[in-house]
MIDOSE-1310 file (N, C-alpha, C; in nm, 2 decimals, decimal comma, always signed):
residues 89
mvps	+5,43/+1,08/+3,43/+5,54/+1,05/+3,35/+5,67/+1,04/+3,44; +5,74/+0,94/+3,41/+5,87/+0,92/+3,49/+5,98/+0,99/+3,43; +6,05/+1,08/+3,51/+6,16/+1,15/+3,45/+6,27/+1,05/+3,41; +6,33/+1,07/+3,29/+6,44/+0,98/+3,25/+6,57/+1,03/+3,30
qiqv	+6,66/+0,94/+3,32/+6,79/+0,98/+3,37/+6,89/+0,90/+3,29; +6,99/+0,96/+3,25/+7,10/+0,90/+3,17/+7,23/+0,91/+3,25; +7,29/+0,79/+3,26/+7,42/+0,79/+3,33/+7,52/+0,73/+3,23; +7,64/+0,80/+3,23/+7,75/+0,75/+3,14/+7,87/+0,72/+3,23
eidq	+7,91/+0,60/+3,22/+8,03/+0,57/+3,30/+8,15/+0,56/+3,20; +8,26/+0,62/+3,24/+8,38/+0,63/+3,15/+8,49/+0,56/+3,22; +8,54/+0,46/+3,14/+8,66/+0,38/+3,19/+8,78/+0,45/+3,14; +8,85/+0,52/+3,22/+8,97/+0,60/+3,18/+9,08/+0,51/+3,12
kqik	+9,10/+0,39/+3,18/+9,20/+0,30/+3,13/+9,17/+0,26/+2,98; +9,05/+0,22/+2,95/+9,01/+0,18/+2,82/+9,02/+0,30/+2,72; +8,99/+0,42/+2,76/+9,00/+0,54/+2,68/+9,15/+0,56/+2,64; +9,23/+0,55/+2,75/+9,38/+0,57/+2,73/+9,43/+0,47/+2,63
eyie	+9,39/+0,34/+2,65/+9,44/+0,23/+2,56/+9,40/+0,25/+2,41; +9,27/+0,30/+2,40/+9,22/+0,32/+2,27/+9,30/+0,44/+2,20; +9,32/+0,54/+2,27/+9,40/+0,66/+2,21/+9,54/+0,61/+2,18; +9,60/+0,54/+2,26/+9,74/+0,49/+2,23/+9,74/+0,40/+2,11
qels	+9,64/+0,31/+2,09/+9,63/+0,23/+1,98/+9,61/+0,31/+1,85; +9,52/+0,41/+1,85/+9,50/+0,49/+1,74/+9,62/+0,57/+1,70; +9,69/+0,63/+1,80/+9,82/+0,70/+1,77/+9,92/+0,61/+1,71; +9,93/+0,49/+1,77/+10,03/+0,39/+1,72/+10,00/+0,36/+1,57
kqin	+9,87/+0,34/+1,54/+9,83/+0,31/+1,40/+9,88/+0,43/+1,31; +9,86/+0,55/+1,35/+9,89/+0,67/+1,27/+10,04/+0,68/+1,25; +10,12/+0,65/+1,36/+10,26/+0,66/+1,35/+10,32/+0,55/+1,26; +10,27/+0,42/+1,28/+10,31/+0,31/+1,20/+10,28/+0,32/+1,05
qqll	+10,18/+0,39/+1,02/+10,15/+0,41/+0,88/+10,25/+0,50/+0,81; +10,32/+0,57/+0,88/+10,42/+0,66/+0,83/+10,56/+0,60/+0,82; +10,58/+0,48/+0,87/+10,71/+0,42/+0,88/+10,75/+0,37/+0,74; +10,87/+0,39/+0,70/+10,93/+0,34/+0,58/+11,02/+0,22/+0,60
lvdi	+11,11/+0,24/+0,69/+11,20/+0,13/+0,73/+11,19/+0,11/+0,88; +11,22/-0,02/+0,92/+11,23/-0,05/+1,06/+11,36/-0,13/+1,08; +11,42/-0,12/+1,20/+11,53/-0,20/+1,23/+11,48/-0,32/+1,32; +11,58/-0,40/+1,36/+11,54/-0,52/+1,44/+11,48/-0,48/+1,57
nkla	+11,52/-0,37/+1,63/+11,47/-0,33/+1,76/+11,33/-0,28/+1,75; +11,30/-0,21/+1,64/+11,16/-0,17/+1,62/+11,07/-0,28/+1,59; +11,12/-0,38/+1,51/+11,04/-0,50/+1,48/+11,01/-0,58/+1,61; +11,11/-0,59/+1,69/+11,09/-0,65/+1,82/+10,98/-0,58/+1,90
eltc	+10,98/-0,45/+1,90/+10,88/-0,37/+1,97/+10,74/-0,39/+1,91; +10,73/-0,38/+1,78/+10,60/-0,39/+1,71/+10,54/-0,53/+1,72; +10,62/-0,64/+1,72/+10,57/-0,77/+1,72/+10,56/-0,83/+1,86; +10,62/-0,77/+1,96/+10,63/-0,82/+2,10/+10,71/-0,95/+2,10
msvr	+10,80/-0,96/+2,01/+10,89/-1,08/+2,00/+11,03/-1,03/+2,04; +11,11/-1,12/+2,10/+11,25/-1,08/+2,13/+11,33/-1,07/+2,00; +11,44/-1,00/+2,01/+11,53/-0,99/+1,90/+11,58/-1,12/+1,86; +11,62/-1,20/+1,96/+11,67/-1,34/+1,93/+11,57/-1,42/+1,86
yled	+11,44/-1,42/+1,91/+11,34/-1,50/+1,85/+11,31/-1,45/+1,70; +11,31/-1,33/+1,68/+11,30/-1,28/+1,54/+11,41/-1,33/+1,45; +11,54/-1,32/+1,51/+11,65/-1,37/+1,43/+11,64/-1,52/+1,40; +11,60/-1,60/+1,50/+11,59/-1,74/+1,48/+11,47/-1,79/+1,40
eilh	+11,36/-1,73/+1,41/+11,23/-1,78/+1,35/+11,18/-1,70/+1,24; +11,20/-1,57/+1,23/+11,13/-1,49/+1,13/+11,22/-1,43/+1,03; +11,33/-1,37/+1,07/+11,41/-1,29/+0,97/+11,49/-1,38/+0,87; +11,50/-1,51/+0,89/+11,57/-1,59/+0,79/+11,47/-1,65/+0,69
dprv	+11,35/-1,62/+0,71/+11,25/-1,67/+0,61/+11,26/-1,59/+0,48; +11,26/-1,65/+0,37/+11,28/-1,58/+0,24/+11,18/-1,47/+0,21; +11,06/-1,48/+0,27/+10,96/-1,38/+0,25/+11,00/-1,25/+0,32; +11,08/-1,26/+0,43/+11,12/-1,14/+0,50/+11,26/-1,10/+0,45
klhe	+11,34/-1,19/+0,42/+11,48/-1,16/+0,36/+11,47/-1,07/+0,24; +11,36/-1,09/+0,16/+11,34/-1,02/+0,04/+11,34/-0,87/+0,06; +11,29/-0,83/+0,18/+11,27/-0,69/+0,21/+11,38/-0,63/+0,30; +11,49/-0,70/+0,32/+11,60/-0,66/+0,40/+11,69/-0,57/+0,32
rrkn	+11,73/-0,46/+0,38/+11,83/-0,37/+0,32/+11,95/-0,36/+0,41; +12,07/-0,35/+0,36/+12,19/-0,35/+0,44/+12,28/-0,23/+0,40; +12,35/-0,18/+0,50/+12,46/-0,08/+0,47/+12,56/-0,11/+0,58; +12,68/-0,15/+0,54/+12,78/-0,19/+0,63/+12,72/-0,31/+0,72
rkrw	+12,72/-0,29/+0,85/+12,66/-0,40/+0,93/+12,52/-0,37/+0,98; +12,47/-0,26/+0,94/+12,33/-0,22/+0,98/+12,23/-0,28/+0,89; +12,12/-0,33/+0,94/+12,01/-0,39/+0,86/+11,88/-0,31/+0,89; +11,80/-0,30/+0,78/+11,67/-0,24/+0,79/+11,58/-0,32/+0,71
wlyd	+11,45/-0,32/+0,73/+11,35/-0,38/+0,65/+11,24/-0,28/+0,61; +11,19/-0,30/+0,49/+11,08/-0,21/+0,44/+10,96/-0,25/+0,53; +10,90/-0,15/+0,59/+10,80/-0,17/+0,69/+10,68/-0,25/+0,64; +10,60/-0,20/+0,54/+10,48/-0,26/+0,50/+10,49/-0,40/+0,45
ptve	+10,58/-0,43/+0,35/+10,59/-0,57/+0,30/+10,64/-0,66/+0,41; +10,73/-0,62/+0,50/+10,78/-0,70/+0,60/+10,67/-0,74/+0,70; +10,59/-0,64/+0,74/+10,48/-0,67/+0,83/+10,38/-0,77/+0,77; +10,35/-0,76/+0,64/+10,27/-0,85/+0,57/+10,33/-0,99/+0,57
aiin	+10,46/-1,00/+0,55/+10,53/-1,13/+0,55/+10,53/-1,19/+0,69; +10,55/-1,11/+0,79/+10,54/-1,17/+0,93/+10,40/-1,22/+0,96; +10,30/-1,15/+0,92/+10,16/-1,19/+0,94/+10,14/-1,32/+0,87; +10,19/-1,34/+0,75/+10,17/-1,46/+0,67/+10,24/-1,58/+0,75
ivde	+10,36/-1,55/+0,80/+10,44/-1,65/+0,87/+10,36/-1,70/+0,99; +10,32/-1,60/+1,07/+10,25/-1,63/+1,19/+10,12/-1,70/+1,17; +10,05/-1,67/+1,06/+9,92/-1,74/+1,02/+9,95/-1,88/+0,99; +10,07/-1,92/+0,95/+10,10/-2,06/+0,92/+10,12/-2,15/+1,04
w	+10,14/-2,08/+1,16/+10,17/-2,16/+1,28/+10,06/-2,24/+1,32
């Protein structure tokens, strides 16, 4: 009988990326409002691009909230609207 041997190779980089993704999912599920800087970070789009191409769309405008000069967007419906917009490209 041949002795069996098991080898497990662990890619530290992939494990780190997976953990960061899962943490990001958990954190994002708890967001209520996002500002333009957070939207830029989450979408990997520049603030200017968001302003020009995304935020003026009526589907996103609907979820905008303002106080003085500051703007926020409701997280969940805004993300859904952005996904719909991007799917149309």
